[in-house]
PDB file of N, CA, C and O in Angstrom:
ATOM      1  N   MET A   1     117.484 117.172 141.056  1.00  0.00           N
ATOM      2  CA  MET A   1     117.316 115.831 140.546  1.00  0.00           C
ATOM      3  C   MET A   1     117.068 115.900 139.035  1.00  0.00           C
ATOM      4  O   MET A   1     116.226 116.666 138.566  1.00  0.00           O
ATOM      5  N   SER A   2     117.812 115.093 138.289  1.00  0.00           N
ATOM      6  CA  SER A   2     117.704 115.123 136.840  1.00  0.00           C
ATOM      7  C   SER A   2     116.959 113.897 136.321  1.00  0.00           C
ATOM      8  O   SER A   2     117.217 112.773 136.751  1.00  0.00           O
ATOM      9  N   ASP A   3     116.032 114.125 135.393  1.00  0.00           N
ATOM     10  CA  ASP A   3     115.290 113.026 134.763  1.00  0.00           C
ATOM     11  C   ASP A   3     115.678 112.895 133.292  1.00  0.00           C
ATOM     12  O   ASP A   3     114.837 112.566 132.455  1.00  0.00           O
ATOM     13  N   ALA A   4     116.929 113.145 132.979  1.00  0.00           N
ATOM     14  CA  ALA A   4     117.367 113.171 131.589  1.00  0.00           C
ATOM     15  C   ALA A   4     117.198 111.823 130.887  1.00  0.00           C
ATOM     16  O   ALA A   4     116.842 111.784 129.709  1.00  0.00           O
ATOM     17  N   GLY A   5     117.447 110.721 131.592  1.00  0.00           N
ATOM     18  CA  GLY A   5     117.366 109.414 130.953  1.00  0.00           C
ATOM     19  C   GLY A   5     115.998 108.762 131.028  1.00  0.00           C
ATOM     20  O   GLY A   5     115.816 107.650 130.532  1.00  0.00           O
ATOM     21  N   MET A   6     115.044 109.427 131.635  1.00  0.00           N
ATOM     22  CA  MET A   6     113.750 108.819 131.872  1.00  0.00           C
ATOM     23  C   MET A   6     113.033 108.459 130.574  1.00  0.00           C
ATOM     24  O   MET A   6     112.498 107.356 130.467  1.00  0.00           O
ATOM     25  N   SER A   7     113.003 109.328 129.611  1.00  0.00           N
ATOM     26  CA  SER A   7     112.280 109.025 128.377  1.00  0.00           C
ATOM     27  C   SER A   7     112.952 107.893 127.603  1.00  0.00           C
ATOM     28  O   SER A   7     112.265 107.117 126.939  1.00  0.00           O
ATOM     29  N   THR A   8     114.264 107.785 127.673  1.00  0.00           N
ATOM     30  CA  THR A   8     114.973 106.712 126.986  1.00  0.00           C
ATOM     31  C   THR A   8     114.628 105.356 127.595  1.00  0.00           C
ATOM     32  O   THR A   8     114.415 104.384 126.870  1.00  0.00           O
ATOM     33  N   VAL A   9     114.572 105.288 128.915  1.00  0.00           N
ATOM     34  CA  VAL A   9     114.223 104.039 129.596  1.00  0.00           C
ATOM     35  C   VAL A   9     112.783 103.660 129.277  1.00  0.00           C
ATOM     36  O   VAL A   9     112.498 102.493 129.008  1.00  0.00           O
ATOM     37  N   GLU A  10     111.892 104.608 129.303  1.00  0.00           N
ATOM     38  CA  GLU A  10     110.492 104.322 128.981  1.00  0.00           C
ATOM     39  C   GLU A  10     110.352 103.857 127.535  1.00  0.00           C
ATOM     40  O   GLU A  10     109.573 102.950 127.244  1.00  0.00           O
ATOM     41  N   TYR A  11     111.093 104.469 126.646  1.00  0.00           N
ATOM     42  CA  TYR A  11     111.073 104.068 125.231  1.00  0.00           C
ATOM     43  C   TYR A  11     111.578 102.635 125.078  1.00  0.00           C
ATOM     44  O   TYR A  11     111.000 101.852 124.323  1.00  0.00           O
ATOM     45  N   ALA A  12     112.642 102.289 125.783  1.00  0.00           N
ATOM     46  CA  ALA A  12     113.206 100.940 125.702  1.00  0.00           C
ATOM     47  C   ALA A  12     112.219  99.909 126.243  1.00  0.00           C
ATOM     48  O   ALA A  12     112.047  98.847 125.645  1.00  0.00           O
ATOM     49  N   ILE A  13     111.574 100.209 127.359  1.00  0.00           N
ATOM     50  CA  ILE A  13     110.599  99.280 127.933  1.00  0.00           C
ATOM     51  C   ILE A  13     109.411  99.122 126.990  1.00  0.00           C
ATOM     52  O   ILE A  13     108.918  98.010 126.798  1.00  0.00           O
ATOM     53  N   GLY A  14     108.953 100.209 126.408  1.00  0.00           N
ATOM     54  CA  GLY A  14     107.847 100.135 125.456  1.00  0.00           C
ATOM     55  C   GLY A  14     108.203  99.318 124.231  1.00  0.00           C
ATOM     56  O   GLY A  14     107.373  98.561 123.729  1.00  0.00           O
ATOM     57  N   THR A  15     109.412  99.459 123.749  1.00  0.00           N
ATOM     58  CA  THR A  15     109.872  98.695 122.589  1.00  0.00           C
ATOM     59  C   THR A  15     109.941  97.203 122.903  1.00  0.00           C
ATOM     60  O   THR A  15     109.532  96.373 122.090  1.00  0.00           O
ATOM     61  N   ILE A  16     110.453  96.869 124.070  1.00  0.00           N
ATOM     62  CA  ILE A  16     110.534  95.462 124.478  1.00  0.00           C
ATOM     63  C   ILE A  16     109.132  94.872 124.637  1.00  0.00           C
ATOM     64  O   ILE A  16     108.882  93.739 124.226  1.00  0.00           O
ATOM     65  N   ALA A  17     108.223  95.641 125.234  1.00  0.00           N
ATOM     66  CA  ALA A  17     106.848  95.164 125.408  1.00  0.00           C
ATOM     67  C   ALA A  17     106.171  94.955 124.052  1.00  0.00           C
ATOM     68  O   ALA A  17     105.461  93.968 123.865  1.00  0.00           O
ATOM     69  N   ALA A  18     106.381  95.864 123.115  1.00  0.00           N
ATOM     70  CA  ALA A  18     105.787  95.729 121.785  1.00  0.00           C
ATOM     71  C   ALA A  18     106.353  94.511 121.059  1.00  0.00           C
ATOM     72  O   ALA A  18     105.610  93.794 120.390  1.00  0.00           O
ATOM     73  N   ALA A  19     107.642  94.272 121.181  1.00  0.00           N
ATOM     74  CA  ALA A  19     108.261  93.106 120.547  1.00  0.00           C
ATOM     75  C   ALA A  19     107.731  91.811 121.162  1.00  0.00           C
ATOM     76  O   ALA A  19     107.485  90.843 120.442  1.00  0.00           O
ATOM     77  N   ALA A  20     107.555  91.785 122.471  1.00  0.00           N
ATOM     78  CA  ALA A  20     107.016  90.596 123.132  1.00  0.00           C
ATOM     79  C   ALA A  20     105.579  90.342 122.693  1.00  0.00           C
ATOM     80  O   ALA A  20     105.197  89.198 122.447  1.00  0.00           O
ATOM     81  N   PHE A  21     104.786  91.398 122.593  1.00  0.00           N
ATOM     82  CA  PHE A  21     103.399  91.256 122.135  1.00  0.00           C
ATOM     83  C   PHE A  21     103.355  90.756 120.694  1.00  0.00           C
ATOM     84  O   PHE A  21     102.533  89.902 120.360  1.00  0.00           O
ATOM     85  N   ALA A  22     104.226  91.277 119.845  1.00  0.00           N
ATOM     86  CA  ALA A  22     104.278  90.833 118.448  1.00  0.00           C
ATOM     87  C   ALA A  22     104.666  89.356 118.369  1.00  0.00           C
ATOM     88  O   ALA A  22     104.121  88.619 117.548  1.00  0.00           O
ATOM     89  N   PHE A  23     105.591  88.925 119.204  1.00  0.00           N
ATOM     90  CA  PHE A  23     105.999  87.520 119.214  1.00  0.00           C
ATOM     91  C   PHE A  23     104.844  86.617 119.635  1.00  0.00           C
ATOM     92  O   PHE A  23     104.608  85.580 119.015  1.00  0.00           O
ATOM     93  N   VAL A  24     104.127  87.002 120.681  1.00  0.00           N
ATOM     94  CA  VAL A  24     102.983  86.206 121.139  1.00  0.00           C
ATOM     95  C   VAL A  24     101.902  86.158 120.065  1.00  0.00           C
ATOM     96  O   VAL A  24     101.334  85.099 119.798  1.00  0.00           O
ATOM     97  N   LEU A  25     101.620  87.299 119.452  1.00  0.00           N
ATOM     98  CA  LEU A  25     100.610  87.352 118.398  1.00  0.00           C
ATOM     99  C   LEU A  25     101.012  86.481 117.214  1.00  0.00           C
ATOM    100  O   LEU A  25     100.178  85.762 116.664  1.00  0.00           O
ATOM    101  N   TYR A  26     102.269  86.536 116.819  1.00  0.00           N
ATOM    102  CA  TYR A  26     102.772  85.708 115.724  1.00  0.00           C
ATOM    103  C   TYR A  26     102.644  84.221 116.059  1.00  0.00           C
ATOM    104  O   TYR A  26     102.237  83.420 115.218  1.00  0.00           O
ATOM    105  N   THR A  27     102.994  83.865 117.286  1.00  0.00           N
ATOM    106  CA  THR A  27     102.913  82.474 117.715  1.00  0.00           C
ATOM    107  C   THR A  27     101.472  81.969 117.677  1.00  0.00           C
ATOM    108  O   THR A  27     101.215  80.848 117.240  1.00  0.00           O
ATOM    109  N   VAL A  28     100.541  82.792 118.133  1.00  0.00           N
ATOM    110  CA  VAL A  28      99.133  82.397 118.140  1.00  0.00           C
ATOM    111  C   VAL A  28      98.604  82.277 116.716  1.00  0.00           C
ATOM    112  O   VAL A  28      97.922  81.307 116.386  1.00  0.00           O
ATOM    113  N   LEU A  29      98.914  83.250 115.878  1.00  0.00           N
ATOM    114  CA  LEU A  29      98.362  83.255 114.526  1.00  0.00           C
ATOM    115  C   LEU A  29      98.964  82.191 113.613  1.00  0.00           C
ATOM    116  O   LEU A  29      98.338  81.801 112.627  1.00  0.00           O
ATOM    117  N   THR A  30     100.145  81.725 113.919  1.00  0.00           N
ATOM    118  CA  THR A  30     100.746  80.686 113.083  1.00  0.00           C
ATOM    119  C   THR A  30     100.523  79.297 113.668  1.00  0.00           C
ATOM    120  O   THR A  30     101.058  78.316 113.151  1.00  0.00           O
ATOM    121  N   GLY A  31      99.749  79.204 114.728  1.00  0.00           N
ATOM    122  CA  GLY A  31      99.417  77.905 115.311  1.00  0.00           C
ATOM    123  C   GLY A  31      98.529  77.117 114.364  1.00  0.00           C
ATOM    124  O   GLY A  31      97.850  77.689 113.511  1.00  0.00           O
ATOM    125  N   ASP A  32      98.540  75.813 114.517  1.00  0.00           N
ATOM    126  CA  ASP A  32      97.803  74.923 113.613  1.00  0.00           C
ATOM    127  C   ASP A  32      96.308  75.191 113.611  1.00  0.00           C
ATOM    128  O   ASP A  32      95.682  75.173 112.552  1.00  0.00           O
ATOM    129  N   SER A  33      95.727  75.439 114.771  1.00  0.00           N
ATOM    130  CA  SER A  33      94.275  75.622 114.828  1.00  0.00           C
ATOM    131  C   SER A  33      93.839  76.886 114.102  1.00  0.00           C
ATOM    132  O   SER A  33      92.817  76.885 113.415  1.00  0.00           O
ATOM    133  N   VAL A  34      94.594  77.953 114.244  1.00  0.00           N
ATOM    134  CA  VAL A  34      94.237  79.212 113.583  1.00  0.00           C
ATOM    135  C   VAL A  34      94.409  79.087 112.078  1.00  0.00           C
ATOM    136  O   VAL A  34      93.554  79.530 111.311  1.00  0.00           O
ATOM    137  N   VAL A  35      95.510  78.486 111.659  1.00  0.00           N
ATOM    138  CA  VAL A  35      95.767  78.325 110.228  1.00  0.00           C
ATOM    139  C   VAL A  35      94.692  77.445 109.586  1.00  0.00           C
ATOM    140  O   VAL A  35      94.196  77.760 108.504  1.00  0.00           O
ATOM    141  N   SER A  36      94.334  76.354 110.247  1.00  0.00           N
ATOM    142  CA  SER A  36      93.314  75.474 109.675  1.00  0.00           C
ATOM    143  C   SER A  36      91.951  76.144 109.661  1.00  0.00           C
ATOM    144  O   SER A  36      91.180  75.949 108.721  1.00  0.00           O
ATOM    145  N   THR A  37      91.639  76.933 110.689  1.00  0.00           N
ATOM    146  CA  THR A  37      90.364  77.656 110.719  1.00  0.00           C
ATOM    147  C   THR A  37      90.295  78.682 109.597  1.00  0.00           C
ATOM    148  O   THR A  37      89.284  78.775 108.901  1.00  0.00           O
ATOM    149  N   LEU A  38      91.361  79.450 109.417  1.00  0.00           N
ATOM    150  CA  LEU A  38      91.372  80.448 108.350  1.00  0.00           C
ATOM    151  C   LEU A  38      91.333  79.787 106.973  1.00  0.00           C
ATOM    152  O   LEU A  38      90.670  80.286 106.064  1.00  0.00           O
ATOM    153  N   THR A  39      92.033  78.675 106.818  1.00  0.00           N
ATOM    154  CA  THR A  39      92.015  77.961 105.547  1.00  0.00           C
ATOM    155  C   THR A  39      90.609  77.460 105.235  1.00  0.00           C
ATOM    156  O   THR A  39      90.135  77.593 104.107  1.00  0.00           O
ATOM    157  N   GLY A  40      89.946  76.888 106.231  1.00  0.00           N
ATOM    158  CA  GLY A  40      88.578  76.416 106.048  1.00  0.00           C
ATOM    159  C   GLY A  40      87.627  77.550 105.716  1.00  0.00           C
ATOM    160  O   GLY A  40      86.734  77.394 104.883  1.00  0.00           O
ATOM    161  N   LEU A  41      87.813  78.683 106.360  1.00  0.00           N
ATOM    162  CA  LEU A  41      86.958  79.845 106.103  1.00  0.00           C
ATOM    163  C   LEU A  41      87.132  80.346 104.671  1.00  0.00           C
ATOM    164  O   LEU A  41      86.150  80.655 103.996  1.00  0.00           O
ATOM    165  N   VAL A  42      88.372  80.427 104.212  1.00  0.00           N
ATOM    166  CA  VAL A  42      88.648  80.881 102.843  1.00  0.00           C
ATOM    167  C   VAL A  42      88.106  79.884 101.822  1.00  0.00           C
ATOM    168  O   VAL A  42      87.513  80.276 100.817  1.00  0.00           O
ATOM    169  N   GLU A  43      88.313  78.602 102.083  1.00  0.00           N
ATOM    170  CA  GLU A  43      87.809  77.581 101.163  1.00  0.00           C
ATOM    171  C   GLU A  43      86.286  77.611 101.093  1.00  0.00           C
ATOM    172  O   GLU A  43      85.710  77.456 100.017  1.00  0.00           O
ATOM    173  N   HIS A  44      85.639  77.808 102.226  1.00  0.00           N
ATOM    174  CA  HIS A  44      84.181  77.896 102.237  1.00  0.00           C
ATOM    175  C   HIS A  44      83.711  79.138 101.472  1.00  0.00           C
ATOM    176  O   HIS A  44      82.741  79.076 100.717  1.00  0.00           O
ATOM    177  N   ALA A  45      84.395  80.250 101.668  1.00  0.00           N
ATOM    178  CA  ALA A  45      84.020  81.496 100.983  1.00  0.00           C
ATOM    179  C   ALA A  45      84.184  81.350  99.472  1.00  0.00           C
ATOM    180  O   ALA A  45      83.378  81.875  98.705  1.00  0.00           O
ATOM    181  N   LEU A  46      85.221  80.641  99.045  1.00  0.00           N
ATOM    182  CA  LEU A  46      85.452  80.465  97.618  1.00  0.00           C
ATOM    183  C   LEU A  46      84.503  79.449  96.988  1.00  0.00           C
ATOM    184  O   LEU A  46      84.256  79.486  95.783  1.00  0.00           O
ATOM    185  N   SER A  47      83.969  78.534  97.818  1.00  0.00           N
ATOM    186  CA  SER A  47      83.090  77.512  97.260  1.00  0.00           C
ATOM    187  C   SER A  47      81.620  77.929  97.233  1.00  0.00           C
ATOM    188  O   SER A  47      80.794  77.215  96.664  1.00  0.00           O
ATOM    189  N   VAL A  48      81.280  79.052  97.825  1.00  0.00           N
ATOM    190  CA  VAL A  48      79.895  79.527  97.838  1.00  0.00           C
ATOM    191  C   VAL A  48      79.517  79.966  96.428  1.00  0.00           C
ATOM    192  O   VAL A  48      80.208  80.772  95.804  1.00  0.00           O
ATOM    193  N   LYS A  49      78.412  79.423  95.942  1.00  0.00           N
ATOM    194  CA  LYS A  49      77.974  79.753  94.591  1.00  0.00           C
ATOM    195  C   LYS A  49      76.913  80.837  94.659  1.00  0.00           C
ATOM    196  O   LYS A  49      76.028  80.803  95.513  1.00  0.00           O
ATOM    197  N   SER A  50      77.010  81.780  93.768  1.00  0.00           N
ATOM    198  CA  SER A  50      76.030  82.865  93.760  1.00  0.00           C
ATOM    199  C   SER A  50      74.876  82.583  92.829  1.00  0.00           C
ATOM    200  O   SER A  50      73.965  83.401  92.710  1.00  0.00           O
TER     201      SER A  50
END
């Protein structure tokens, strides 16, 4: 029994899973609530007087 193609299939599945995870992460991070929260956090940090 030959397992010659096994590593290629595993590599392809891993690549697809990583791309799907990156897409979900991108979708979450570019959502309105995250963007507005980060914007508010940055604005608050910049407005703090020392």
